[in-house]
C-alpha positions in Angstrom: 11.7 -13.0 -2.3 8.2 -13.7 -0.8 6.6 -11.0 1.2 6.0 -11.7 4.9 2.5 -12.9 5.5 0.2 -10.3 7.0 -1.2 -10.9 10.5 -4.9 -11.9 10.8 -7.5 -10.8 13.4 -11.0 -11.8 14.2 -13.5 -9.4 12.7 -14.7 -8.6 16.2 -11.3 -7.2 17.0 -11.3 -4.7 14.1 -11.3 -1.0 15.0 -11.4 2.3 13.2 -7.8 2.9 12.2 -7.0 -0.7 11.0 -5.8 -1.0 7.5 -7.5 -4.2 6.2 -6.6 -6.4 3.3 -9.4 -8.6 2.0 -8.3 -11.7 0.3 -11.5 -11.9 -1.7 -12.5 -11.3 -5.3 -13.9 -8.0 -6.4 -17.5 -9.3 -6.5 -17.3 -11.0 -3.1 -17.4 -7.8 -1.0 -19.1 -4.4 -1.3 -16.1 -2.1 -0.9 -14.6 -0.1 -3.8 -11.2 -1.6 -3.0 -9.9 -4.8 -1.4 -7.4 -3.0 0.8 -8.3 0.2 2.7 -8.1 2.1 5.9 -11.2 1.7 8.1 -12.4 5.2 8.9 -16.1 4.7 10.0 -18.1 2.4 12.2 -20.3 1.7 9.2 -17.4 0.1 7.4 -16.7 -2.0 10.5 -20.3 -3.2 10.5 -20.1 -4.1 6.8 -16.8 -6.0 7.4 -18.3 -8.0 10.2 -21.4 -8.7 8.1 -19.2 -10.6 5.6 -18.9 -13.4 8.2 -15.2 -13.9 7.6 -13.3 -16.1 10.1 -10.2 -13.9 9.9 -9.3 -10.6 8.3 -5.7 -9.6 7.3 -4.4 -6.3 8.5 -1.3 -4.3 7.4 0.2 -3.0 10.7 2.5 -0.6 8.9 -0.5 1.2 7.3 -2.8 1.3 10.3 -3.4 4.8 11.7 -4.0 4.8 15.5 -3.1 7.4 18.1 -0.1 5.7 19.9 -1.9 5.5 23.2 -4.8 3.5 21.9 -3.2 1.4 19.1 -4.2 -2.2 19.5 -1.3 -4.6 20.0 -0.3 -6.7 17.0 -1.0 -10.5 17.1 1.7 -12.6 18.7 4.3 -14.1 16.4 3.0 -12.1 13.4 5.0 -10.3 10.6 4.4 -7.1 12.6 6.7 -8.5 15.4 9.5 -8.9 12.9 8.9 -5.4 11.6 9.0 -4.0 15.2 12.2 -5.9 16.1 13.9 -4.5 13.0 13.1 -0.9 14.0 15.8 1.1 15.9 14.8 1.6 19.5 14.6 5.2 20.9 14.6 5.2 24.7 12.8 1.9 24.7 9.7 3.4 23.1 8.3 2.4 19.8 6.7 5.0 17.5 3.3 4.3 16.1 4.5 4.9 12.6 8.0 5.2 11.1 9.1 8.9 10.7 12.1 10.5 9.1 14.4 12.3 11.3 14.3 16.1 11.5 17.6 16.3 9.7 16.2 14.5 6.7 12.7 16.1 6.6 12.1 17.5 3.1 11.5 21.2 2.7 8.0 22.5 2.5 6.5 22.0 -1.0 6.0 24.9 -3.3 2.5 26.2 -4.0 2.6 24.4 -7.4 3.8 21.1 -5.8 1.1 21.3 -3.1 -1.5 22.0 -5.7 -0.5 19.0 -7.8 -0.5 16.8 -4.7 -4.0 17.9 -3.8 -5.1 17.3 -7.4 -3.7 13.8 -7.3 -5.5 13.0 -4.1 -8.8 14.3 -5.4 -8.5 12.6 -8.8 -7.8 9.3 -7.1 -10.9 9.5 -4.9 -13.0 10.5 -7.9 -11.7 7.5 -10.0 -12.5 5.2 -7.0 -16.1 6.4 -7.2 -16.2 5.9 -10.9 -15.0 2.3 -10.6 -17.6 1.7 -7.9 -20.3 2.9 -10.2 -19.3 0.5 -12.9 -19.2 -2.3 -10.4 -22.6 -1.4 -9.1 -24.2 -1.3 -12.6 -22.6 -4.7 -13.3 -24.1 -6.2 -10.1 -27.5 -4.6 -10.0 -29.3 -7.0 -12.3 -28.0 -10.2 -10.7 -27.1 -9.2 -7.1 -29.1 -6.0 -6.4 -28.6 -6.1 -2.6 -24.8 -6.4 -3.1 -25.0 -3.4 -5.4 -26.9 -1.4 -2.7 -24.2 -2.4 -0.2 -21.4 -1.0 -2.4 -23.3 2.2 -2.8 -24.0 2.5 0.9 -20.3 2.0 1.7 -19.2 4.6 -0.8 -21.6 7.2 0.3 -20.9 6.5 4.0 -17.2 7.1 3.4 -17.8 10.4 1.7 -20.2 11.5 4.5 -17.6 10.6 7.1 -15.0 12.8 5.3 -17.4 15.7 5.0 -18.4 15.4 8.6 -14.8 15.4 9.8 -13.4 18.4 8.0 -15.6 21.4 8.8 -15.8 23.8 5.9 -15.0 22.3 2.5 -13.5 23.7 -0.7 -14.5 22.5 -4.1 -11.6 21.5 -6.4 -11.7 21.2 -10.2 -10.1 18.0 -11.5 -7.7 17.9 -14.4 -7.0 14.3 -15.4 -10.4 12.6 -15.4 -10.7 9.8 -18.0 -13.1 7.0 -18.6 -16.9 6.3 -18.8 -19.0 9.5 -19.0 -22.0 7.9 -17.2 -19.8 7.0 -14.3 -18.3 10.5 -14.2 -21.7 12.0 -14.2 -22.9 9.8 -11.4 -19.8 10.7 -9.2 -19.9 14.4 -10.1 -23.6 14.7 -9.2 -23.1 12.7 -6.0 -20.2 14.9 -4.8 -21.9 18.2 -5.5 -25.2 17.0 -4.2 -23.6 16.1 -0.8 -21.9 19.4 -0.6 -25.1 21.3 -1.4 -27.1 19.1 1.0 -24.7 20.0 3.7 -25.0 23.7 2.8 -28.8 23.6 3.1 -28.6 21.8 6.4 -30.0 18.4 5.6 -30.1 16.0 8.5 -27.7 13.0 8.6 -30.4 10.5 7.4 -31.4 12.8 4.6 -27.8 13.2 3.5 -27.3 9.5 3.3 -30.5 9.2 1.2 -29.4 12.1 -1.0 -25.9 10.6 -1.6 -27.3 7.2 -2.6 -30.0 8.7 -4.9 -27.5 11.0 -6.6 -25.1 8.1 -7.3 -27.9 5.9 -8.7 -30.3 8.5 -10.2 -29.5 7.4 -13.8 -29.1 3.7 -13.2 -32.3 3.0 -15.2 -30.5 4.1 -18.3 -28.6 0.8 -18.3 -31.9 -0.8 -19.5 -32.4 1.6 -22.4 -31.1 1.2 -26.0 -27.9 3.2 -26.4 -29.5 5.7 -28.8 -32.1 7.0 -26.3 -29.9 7.1 -23.2 -29.1 10.8 -23.5 -31.5 13.7 -24.1 -31.0 15.3 -27.5 -33.0 17.7 -29.7 -32.8 15.1 -32.4 -34.9 12.6 -30.5 -38.4 11.9 -31.9 -41.4 12.1 -29.5 -41.3 8.3 -29.1 -37.6 8.3 -28.4 -38.0 11.1 -25.9 -40.7 9.1 -24.1 -38.4 6.1 -24.0 -35.6 8.4 -22.6 -37.9 9.7 -19.9 -38.7 6.1 -18.9 -35.3 5.8 -17.3 -36.7 7.4 -14.2 -39.3 4.7 -13.6 -36.8 2.0 -14.6 -34.3 3.3 -12.1 -36.9 3.3 -9.3 -37.8 -0.2 -10.1 -34.2 -1.3 -9.9 -33.9 0.6 -6.6 -36.8 -1.4 -5.2 -35.0 -4.6 -6.2 -32.0 -3.2 -4.3 -34.3 -2.6 -1.3 -33.3 1.0 -1.1 -35.1 3.2 1.5 -38.2 5.1 0.5 -36.4 8.4 0.8 -33.8 7.3 -1.8 -36.5 6.0 -4.1 -38.4 9.3 -3.8 -35.4 11.4 -4.7 -34.6 9.1 -7.7 -38.2 9.4 -8.9 -38.1 13.2 -8.7 -34.6 14.0 -10.0 -36.1 15.5 -13.2 -39.1 17.3 -11.5 -39.2 21.1 -10.9 -40.9 23.2 -8.2 -42.9 25.0 -10.9 -44.3 21.7 -12.2 -42.5 21.8 -15.6 -40.5 18.7 -15.0 -41.1 15.0 -15.7 -42.3 12.3 -15.4 -45.3 13.4 -13.3 -45.0 17.2 -13.2 -45.3 17.3 -9.5 -44.2 20.6 -7.9 -43.6 22.6 -4.8 -43.7 20.9 -1.5 -44.4 17.5 -3.1 -40.7 17.4 -4.0 -38.5 16.2 -1.2 -35.6 18.5 -0.2 -33.2 15.8 -1.3 -34.9 15.7 -4.7 -34.7 19.5 -5.0 -31.0 19.4 -4.4 -30.5 16.5 -6.8 -32.5 18.1 -9.6 -30.5 21.3 -9.4 -27.1 19.6 -9.4 -28.2 17.2 -12.2 -29.2 20.2 -14.3 -25.9 22.0 -13.6 -23.8 19.1 -14.6 -26.0 18.6 -17.7 -25.3 22.2 -18.8 -21.5 21.9 -18.2 -21.0 18.4 -19.5 -23.7 17.7 -22.1 -23.4 14.6 -24.3 -22.7 16.9 -27.2 -19.5 18.8 -26.1 -20.3 21.6 -28.6 -23.2 22.7 -26.4 -21.2 22.8 -23.2 -21.5 26.0 -21.1 -18.6 27.2 -18.9 -19.3 26.8 -15.2 -19.9 30.6 -14.9 -22.3 30.5 -17.8 -24.1 27.5 -16.3 -24.6 29.2 -12.9 -25.8 32.4 -14.7 -28.3 30.5 -16.8 -29.7 28.6 -13.8 -30.3 32.0 -12.0 -31.4 34.0 -15.0 -33.5 31.6 -17.1 -34.3 28.5 -15.0 -34.9 30.2 -11.6 -38.5 29.2 -11.5 -37.6 25.5 -11.7 -35.7 25.4 -8.5 -36.4 26.1 -4.8 -35.2 29.6 -4.1 -33.3 28.6 -0.9 -31.6 25.7 -2.6 -30.6 27.8 -5.6 -29.2 30.6 -3.4 -27.2 28.1 -1.4 -25.8 26.6 -4.6 -24.6 29.9 -5.9 -23.0 30.7 -2.5 -21.3 27.3 -2.6 -20.0 27.4 -6.1 -19.2 31.1 -6.2 -20.0 33.5 -9.0 -17.0 32.0 -10.8 -17.1 28.2 -10.1 -14.1 25.9 -10.4 -13.3 25.6 -14.1 -14.2 29.1 -15.0 -11.8 31.0 -17.3 -11.3 34.6 -16.1 -9.4 37.7 -16.6 -8.1 39.6 -13.6 -8.2 43.3 -12.8 -4.5 43.4 -13.5 -5.0 42.0 -17.0 -3.7 38.4 -16.4 -5.7 35.3 -17.5 -6.4 32.5 -15.1 -8.6 29.4 -14.4 -10.5 29.0 -11.2 -9.4 25.8 -9.5 -10.5 25.9 -5.9 -13.5 27.7 -4.3 -13.8 28.1 -0.6 -17.5 28.4 0.5 -16.5 30.9 3.2 -15.0 33.3 0.6 -16.6 32.4 -2.8 -15.5 35.7 -4.4 -11.8 34.9 -3.5 -11.0 31.6 -5.2 -7.7 30.0 -5.8 -6.5 30.4 -9.4 -4.0 29.0 -11.9 -2.7 32.3 -13.2 -1.0 32.3 -16.6 2.6 33.4 -16.4 4.7 32.7 -19.5 7.9 33.5 -17.6 7.4 30.3 -15.5 8.8 27.2 -17.4 8.1 24.4 -17.8 4.9 25.1 -15.8 3.6 28.4 -17.2 1.4 29.4 -14.3 1.5 30.3 -10.7 -1.0 29.4 -7.9 -2.6 32.5 -6.6 -5.1 32.8 -3.7 -7.1 35.9 -4.2 -7.9 36.0 -0.5 -4.3 37.2 0.0 -4.4 39.8 -2.8 -7.0 42.4 -1.7 -6.1 44.7 -4.6 -6.7 42.0 -7.3 -10.1 40.8 -8.3 -11.9 38.9 -11.1 -12.8 41.3 -13.9 -14.7 39.1 -16.3 -15.4 35.5 -17.3 -14.3 34.2 -20.7 -14.9 31.1 -22.9 -11.8 29.1 -23.7 -12.0 30.2 -27.4 -11.7 33.9 -26.3 -8.3 33.4 -24.8 -5.1 34.4 -26.7 -3.7 31.3 -28.4 -0.6 31.2 -26.2 -2.6 31.4 -23.0 -5.0 28.7 -24.3 -2.1 26.4 -25.1 -0.5 26.9 -21.7 -3.6 26.6 -19.5 -5.0 23.8 -21.5 -8.5 23.8 -19.9 -10.2 20.4 -19.8 -13.2 19.5 -21.9 -15.1 18.2 -19.0 -15.8 19.7 -15.5 -15.5 17.3 -12.7 -15.1 18.1 -9.0 -14.2 16.8 -5.6 -14.0 18.3 -2.2 -11.2 18.9 0.3 -10.7 20.5 3.7 -10.9 24.3 3.3 -7.6 26.0 4.0 -6.8 29.5 5.1 -4.8 29.9 2.0 -4.1 27.5 -0.9 -1.1 29.4 -2.1 1.4 32.0 -1.1 0.1 34.7 -3.4 3.0 34.3 -5.7 3.2 35.6 -9.2 1.7 38.9 -8.4 4.1 40.9 -10.3 
């Protein structure tokens, strides 16, 4: 049976809260998806810039406060849907809702954790797909590539701005292109750190775009020199370092703002002058570039091209502070350590009560009290419990471990991922119920 045709509105009638369905091919618009909820004025401006005569909307997926929800077009599929809904005192609810009698019980901590994981992983994968689309477009339609980047970063900034304090969540099931994963990982963490150091809105936008595109110049390099490795000859290393200039050149073709180009040009520079390609230092580096350079280095330590050289997140933070401190601005480095915590998401730890765990969520307001997946062989088929250390004042992290230092049974059950990817979420008072303490 054919689905009812969705109602259409003039682009000028669109509002934040509309769920739009673009009947266009992937390359004909700059959005990561063809159907989505409009959440920012920037997305509205971009939709209107497409010069479409009509835009389809899905009334059942729009999200308006009932008092201000726009009326559906006359004679549309929405009318039929409304007529089929049971009336309650003559009033129509904005969205269908289950009765209290059929409301499901509150999810368990493990169920809530998995739901949050799925949301974060979905958003991360959307960013990865956007990166691949941008790198496909940049050579032939550079301004369209820039528009896609702008929409993606604008959406993330809107989320960050609307949720107050943020928590950083480790992702489990991240598959696909490693260059795309690196771009999204660096963008997400850069925006979080930019917020932590108090960057202005315009600087945050520039930082997000630069972080997403910082390695775009590698697409013009031969495969064998796209990644830094000790085996590269001096000539190959010089070719590798040219990705910075190539990326800036591509950014100019995209007509990116000067602040974005500057951060892209400086993402391998260091405040002590030891970076490349120019060796500029100190105040000559923009604040956005200082943030991007630090995050890029952190991700390179955790997720190197050769997995055998990967550091744990705890080891990476320790090395940045102990060995590479001179390369980074002191204020930015301190903000990064506060943001990630001494034991960042992904760290394998042993608790003061002897149990083993993996850090999964760090709240910037309580970085020493993360939320953990604690190994508990009594729990089957899921051999762990979700524990929020903020609710267990007598339990603390005793030490950090590498995965190969875990007992075999614990390693098999926790199954830590080979790559460390992150996304953000609204910080909660407690991410678990403190279960599994016995």
